C-alpha positions in Angstrom: -18.3 7.0 17.5 -16.2 7.8 14.6 -18.4 7.0 11.5 -16.6 5.3 8.6 -16.5 6.2 5.0 -16.7 4.3 1.9 -13.6 2.9 1.8 -13.7 1.7 5.3 -16.9 0.6 5.0 -16.0 -1.9 1.9 -13.3 -3.3 3.6 -15.7 -4.2 6.7 -18.2 -5.7 4.5 -15.3 -7.8 2.5 -13.9 -8.8 6.1 -17.2 -10.0 7.6 -18.2 -12.1 4.2 -14.9 -13.5 4.4 -13.6 -12.1 1.2 -10.1 -12.5 2.9 -7.5 -15.2 2.2 -4.4 -16.6 3.5 -1.5 -16.3 1.6 1.1 -19.4 1.0 4.5 -16.9 1.2 4.1 -15.4 4.6 7.7 -14.6 5.4 8.0 -13.0 1.9 5.4 -10.7 2.5 6.4 -10.2 6.2 10.1 -9.2 4.6 8.3 -7.0 2.3 7.0 -5.0 4.6 9.5 -4.5 7.3 11.5 -3.5 4.0 8.8 -1.0 3.5 8.5 0.0 7.2 12.4 0.7 7.3 12.1 2.7 4.3 9.4 4.9 5.7 11.2 5.4 9.1 14.6 6.9 7.2 12.6 9.5 5.7 13.7 12.7 6.2 11.5 15.2 4.0 8.2 15.7 3.5 6.6 16.1 -0.3 3.4 17.0 -1.1 1.6 16.4 -4.5 -1.9 16.2 -6.3 -3.0 13.1 -7.3 -6.4 12.2 -9.1 -9.0 10.4 -6.6 -9.3 7.5 -8.7 -5.3 7.3 -8.8 -5.9 7.4 -5.0 -8.3 4.9 -4.6 -6.6 2.7 -6.6 -3.2 3.3 -4.4 -5.1 2.8 -0.9 -6.9 -0.3 -2.5 -2.9 -1.4 -3.4 -2.2 -1.2 0.0 -5.0 -2.8 2.0 -4.0 -5.8 -1.0 0.0 -5.3 0.5 -1.0 -4.6 4.1 0.6 -1.4 4.5 -0.3 2.3 4.6 -0.5 4.0 1.6 1.8 6.4 2.2 4.3 3.7 2.6 3.4 2.0 -0.5 4.4 5.1 -2.5 7.4 5.6 -0.7 8.3 1.8 -1.5 7.3 2.8 -5.1 9.6 5.8 -5.5 12.6 4.1 -3.7 12.5 1.1 -6.2 12.2 3.3 -9.0 14.9 5.4 -8.6 17.8 2.6 -7.4 16.6 0.8 -10.8 14.5 -2.0 -9.1 11.2 -0.9 -10.3 11.0 -1.0 -14.1 8.3 -0.6 -16.6 6.3 -3.6 -17.7 6.7 -4.0 -21.5 3.6 -5.4 -23.3 
């Protein structure tokens, strides 16, 4: 049996302690996940990048929160930015 890494252990613990809650907008979340999946399926080229361990951990956490693989989240973010649908927050 495969040993779990730190992130996997934290995820398992959060599930066992019932830290998860149902969402009110399930249809919207499903639509977002479907759109991200479709964007992933249309990929045609590979890209490798270097990212700090801290940022990668945050990215993986956010992907878990969104319910999608972290590579899919990165692809979705890049696509939204390049199509003008992702804007920098102005505080």
